[in-house]
C-alpha positions, 0 to 999 in steps of 0.5 A, spaced: 362 183 040 364 179 046 370 179 051 372 172 053 377 172 059 382 166 060 389 165 063 395 168 059 400 163 057 405 167 053 410 173 056 410 180 053 415 181 048 420 187 047 418 191 041 411 188 040 406 193 039 402 194 045 395 197 045 391 201 051 384 198 053 378 202 052 374 205 058 369 200 057 373 194 057 378 196 062 372 197 067 370 190 065 377 187 067 377 191 073 370 188 076 371 182 072 368 177 077 363 181 080 355 181 078 354 189 078 346 188 077 345 183 083 351 183 088 351 187 094 357 192 092 360 198 095 363 203 090 370 204 092 372 209 087 375 210 080 381 208 077 387 213 078 389 213 070 382 213 068 376 216 072 371 214 068 372 207 071 369 205 077 372 200 082 367 196 086 368 191 092 363 186 095 361 188 102 360 182 105 367 179 103 370 186 105 367 185 112 367 178 114 374 176 111 377 183 114 381 189 111 387 193 113 389 200 111 396 202 111 399 209 109 404 214 112 402 220 115 399 225 110 396 219 106 389 220 108 388 214 112 383 217 117 379 220 111 379 213 107 376 210 113 371 215 114 369 214 107 369 206 108 365 206 114 360 211 111 359 206 105 358 200 110 353 204 114 349 207 108 350 203 101 349 196 103 343 193 102 344 189 108 345 192 115 352 192 117 354 194 124 361 198 125 365 198 132 371 203 131 376 204 137 378 211 136 385 212 140 386 219 138 379 222 138 379 224 131 373 220 128 367 224 132 368 230 127 370 225 121 363 221 122 359 226 125 354 225 119 353 218 121 353 219 128 347 224 127 343 220 121 344 213 123 339 212 129 343 207 133 349 211 132 353 213 139 359 216 141 361 212 147 366 215 152 369 210 157 369 213 164 367 220 166 374 223 165 374 222 158 369 228 157 370 235 158 367 237 165 362 242 161 360 237 157 359 232 162 355 237 166 351 239 160 349 231 159 347 230 166 342 236 166 346 241 170 345 248 168 351 249 163 350 253 157 349 249 151 354 254 147 359 253 152 358 245 152 359 245 145 365 250 145 368 245 150 366 239 146 369 242 140 376 244 143 377 237 145 376 233 139 381 233 133 378 237 126 381 235 120 385 241 116 380 241 111 374 242 116 377 248 119 373 253 116 367 249 119 368 250 126 362 254 128 358 249 124 361 243 128 359 246 134 352 246 132 352 239 130 356 237 137 350 240 140 345 236 137 349 230 138 349 232 146 341 234 145 339 227 142 343 223 147 348 220 142 354 222 147 354 216 152 358 214 158 360 207 159 362 206 167 365 199 169 362 200 176 355 200 173 356 194 168 361 189 172 359 182 172 361 178 178 366 174 174 369 181 172 369 183 179 374 177 181 377 176 174 376 182 170 381 187 167 381 192 173 387 194 178 383 191 184 382 184 181 385 179 185 388 176 179 393 182 179 397 179 185 405 178 184 407 172 181 410 169 187 403 168 190 401 164 183 403 157 186 396 158 191 392 160 185 388 154 185 386 155 193 385 162 192 380 161 186 376 155 191 375 161 196 372 166 191 367 160 189 365 159 196 364 167 197 360 167 191 356 161 193 355 164 200 352 170 197 347 166 193 349 166 186 349 160 183 348 162 175 353 164 170 358 169 173 359 173 167 351 174 166 350 176 173 351 184 174 354 187 181 348 191 183 348 195 189 344 189 193 349 183 190 355 188 192 352 188 199 351 180 199 358 179 196 362 184 201 358 180 207 360 173 204 367 176 203 368 179 210 366 172 213 370 168 209 377 172 209 377 173 216 384 170 218 385 168 211 392 168 208 388 171 202 385 177 205 390 182 203 389 179 196 382 180 196 382 187 199 382 191 193 375 187 191 372 189 198 374 196 197 370 196 190 364 192 193 364 198 198 363 203 192 358 198 188 354 197 194 353 205 195 351 205 187 357 209 185 356 212 178 348 213 179 348 220 178 350 220 171 344 220 166 347 218 160 350 211 160 350 205 156 351 198 158 355 192 154 348 188 154 345 194 150 350 195 145 350 187 144 343 188 143 344 193 138 349 189 134 345 183 134 339 187 131 338 185 124 334 191 121 338 197 122 345 199 121 349 201 127 355 205 129 359 205 136 365 210 136 369 208 142 373 214 146 377 214 152 382 218 155 386 212 157 389 208 152 389 202 157 382 202 158 380 203 151 384 196 150 381 193 155 374 195 153 376 192 146 377 185 149 371 186 154 366 188 148 369 183 143 369 177 147 362 178 149 360 179 142 364 173 140 361 168 145 354 171 144 354 169 137 358 162 138 353 160 143 347 162 139 350 160 132 348 167 130 351 169 123 348 176 121 348 182 121 355 183 119 359 187 125 366 190 123 371 191 129 375 197 127 382 198 130 385 205 128 392 206 130 392 198 130 399 198 132 397 200 139 392 194 139 395 189 136 402 190 137 408 184 137 408 182 144 414 183 148 416 182 156 414 186 161 408 189 157 402 192 160 396 187 161 392 191 156 396 190 150 395 182 151 388 183 152 387 187 145 391 183 141 388 176 144 381 179 142 384 181 135 386 174 134 379 171 136 376 176 131 381 174 125 381 167 126 374 165 128 370 171 128 368 170 120 364 164 122 359 168 126 359 175 121 364 178 126 370 182 122 376 185 123 379 192 120 386 195 122 389 201 120 396 204 121 402 207 119 407 203 123 406 196 120 413 193 123 410 194 130 404 190 128 403 182 130 405 178 124 400 173 125 394 179 125 398 182 119 396 176 115 389 175 116 386 181 112 384 179 105 383 186 103 389 191 103 389 198 101 396 201 101 398 208 100 405 211 101 410 207 105 417 210 106 420 205 110 422 199 107 421 195 113 413 197 112 413 195 105 416 188 106 411 187 112 405 188 107 408 185 101 410 178 105 403 178 109 399 179 102 404 174 098 406 179 093 413 182 091 415 189 094 417 192 088 409 192 087 409 198 091 414 203 087 408 206 084 405 208 091 411 213 091 408 218 087 401 217 090 397 223 092 393 224 098 386 219 097 390 215 092 391 207 094 393 201 091 387 196 092 389 188 093 384 183 095 383 176 095 375 176 095 372 182 095 375 185 089 373 183 081 381 182 080 384 177 085 390 179 088 392 184 083 394 191 085 389 196 082 391 203 083 384 207 086 382 214 087 377 214 093 372 220 095 374 225 100 371 225 106 371 232 107 367 234 102 361 229 105 362 232 112 362 239 109 356 238 105 353 235 112 355 241 116 353 246 111 346 245 114 347 247 121 347 254 123 352 256 128 351 255 135 348 261 138 345 264 132 338 261 132 
């Protein structure tokens, strides 16, 4: 009457009779180590060969010990990621926060329902050039027709093929997104600390000097310390924002200390930037958000949250990932906070955590650095890493080995299959079954989150397009009201 699971000591014998498990028993096998009644579980999908068998994952382990999604073009990678994020935000019994770095600007449409339904959900655009002109003008209160701004916004974003017939409904949803203040700008000049000014990820920071001057790095740092102290700043530089008043004091101190100094040229870019900051550049924009506000939302323990981060400049997106991730990690480390769970997800992860190479731009080093921090030390403080890509062979190999949950679809390149197999510790032959997978079919492998540990389970997941179509159908096309 009851089932008992135990290790198998025999091997299958040729010619012996084999029997298929019933649906009921199969589900018990697939979810054998999960408490379906009491644990905080995500319904991932169904077994491909038996859609009456539901496959579950533990929310906490899925986020805290990291996950990876690997599939070739057309496998439904973005669709799956949209579904997973939706479940993280709405199905968990404990609030989960998601920060998604969207290199291709495709998740505005794929997560439009979550952006509008979740109270603390924002589309964060890095710099004013990330948004089309009419959208930026409309957000800033200028006299731009709502319909024109929404149409411009719709042209700017990538819409999945399955949603092409809902373009007018999407425009209405985008108009609502703008009206509700959920499209915001992050402006570096408005959110810069004193530390960022001198040592941050911008072109005019004095650490960006030529290597031939690196021998005098110590002397230059001592000069910067004198400049900051002369400006009356004695607290943590990372906590002091460069307001117009602070900028004026710093510029006066810098000009005094660098008069006839050999480092005057090195600091000329900072002097120029201080001049811009002193005049409060960027104050004309009304729809802005700061790192401090984002951290406050990420640390709030009562509600889920979503930040979809976009940028017209991939280097700016990588640098911002480092900036936000580092501050989130340091805040958790210093306070000892471990909840709520936060998942930092990198779509097109090969553009964020690629293998290092000589002469690569600084932004690649920065984004790879924060990915390493989150992967190796973030779990202690409730910070998880998610990576999604079709180009596995370009990923940093040490990052590849960190996720404890993999979802794998078609990988035509042998080198990609070998990379995943080596990182997870299974034979490459395990992926042969994925050759016949249709879009939405995935091979689940997990050390912690699933009921079966490190055993491949072929799963059929939900189609995110169905969820988005149902949501958009409630919106009347823009201009028809």
